[in-house]
C-alpha positions, 0 to 999 in steps of 0.5 A: 771801277768796282764793276770790273773788279767784280767781274774780275773776281767772279771769273776767278771764282768760278775758274777756282770752282771749276778747277776744284771740279776738275780735281775731285772728279781726278780723284774719283777716277783715281780711285775707280782705276786702283785694283788692289793694295798691300803695304809693308809700312816703315813703323820701326821695331814694330808692325803694321800691314795696310791693305786696299781693296778694289772697291776702297775698303781698307784695312790696317793690320796693327799700328807700330809702336809709336805715331811714326805710323801717321808719316806711313799712312799719309804716303799710302792715302789720299790727304781727304781720305780720314776713314779705315774700314777696319782694324786687326790686332794680331796681338796686344803688345805695345809694337802693335798696337800703340800707333792706332791711337794717334790713328784714332786721333785724327782717322774714323775707324769702321771695326775693330778685330782681334785675337783675345790675347790680353795684357795689362799694359797700359797703352792697350787699356788706353786703345780699348778705352779709346774705341768703346768710347768711340763706339767701334764695333770690337769682335774676336776672330776665330778660324773659319772667318772669311772677311770679305773686303771687296773686289776679290780680296778676302782674309781668312781667319787661321787662328786663334782656332781657340780660347788663347784669353790665358795664352801669351800674346805672340803666341795667341796672334791672329794668323790670316792668309789674304787672296787675290786673283793668284797672289796671298799673303800669310800673315803671321803677326808674331805666332811663334813655332808652338801656334806654326805646329798647330795651323799646320795640323789644321790646315792643308798645303793648299789651304797654307800655299802663299804667295808672300809670308810676312814673317813673324815677330820680325824674323825671331827664331821663335817663328818661322820653323822650317817645316812651316815655310817649307809647306808655305813655300813663299817665293817672298817673304817680308820682315817688318823691323827695326834698323839697328834694332837691340833684339838682333832681328832678324836672327840670323836662323830665319834668314837662312831658313827663307834661303834655303827654300827660295823666299826673295827677302824684303827688309822694312829696315833695309828698304823703308816701306815695301807694296805690291798693287795689283791692277784690275786684270791682275799683274802685280808688282812691288815698288820698295 
């Protein structure tokens, strides 16, 4: 009788191991078929962008104001994946940094890039202490840097072009252009009209022209001036904002500017998570 049960046990054990191997093979095959993914995560009144290149490089730009980032990441990353190649912090304010502290508790992070804008907030100081404790490499970005994510995905830093350690945090935001094939994204952080003017003077229209504008400062009227949006000439404008937020974002002035220049507007307070996926031949679609 014991021999009989032993044979059944061995059979089910072998079957279980076979199923695990098939599952892991399927995950590897899925990853090998991936193209490019860009996701504006729905983190409320804050910013968080997730990027994955065809080679599997994953970058998180900002982390939102709270641990809501974790549930959002679980929708775009495999439950078996506990590594993120890099953080890019556009500015050190709470609505960009706070959620990253929770991400660091679960995910191993390779590098951190930031603008050099400073704040004495306890949350930002805790973040800096945590990455130091985890021995995460920390870099300042400057105009002219190009981050190669593999598979034809590049991030070109457009700002800062100088030391912004004494600037207001929003004005010192990282501004970058993300490109993959024929699609490109102008990523504005919380950059203000002052920053936009500097970028307009230092770059050609061809350098700034983008398919998608990640609208600066959650659609505040302090950003997205008409001359800047006109040069970027986006087909789509993505706004990360919280439902019924106390700031009134996005402001009607900004919405009017975007609409008058032909940009189709997508907002996280109305649509939740917004995702663009491109296959390996460059065909892209927006999922919301």
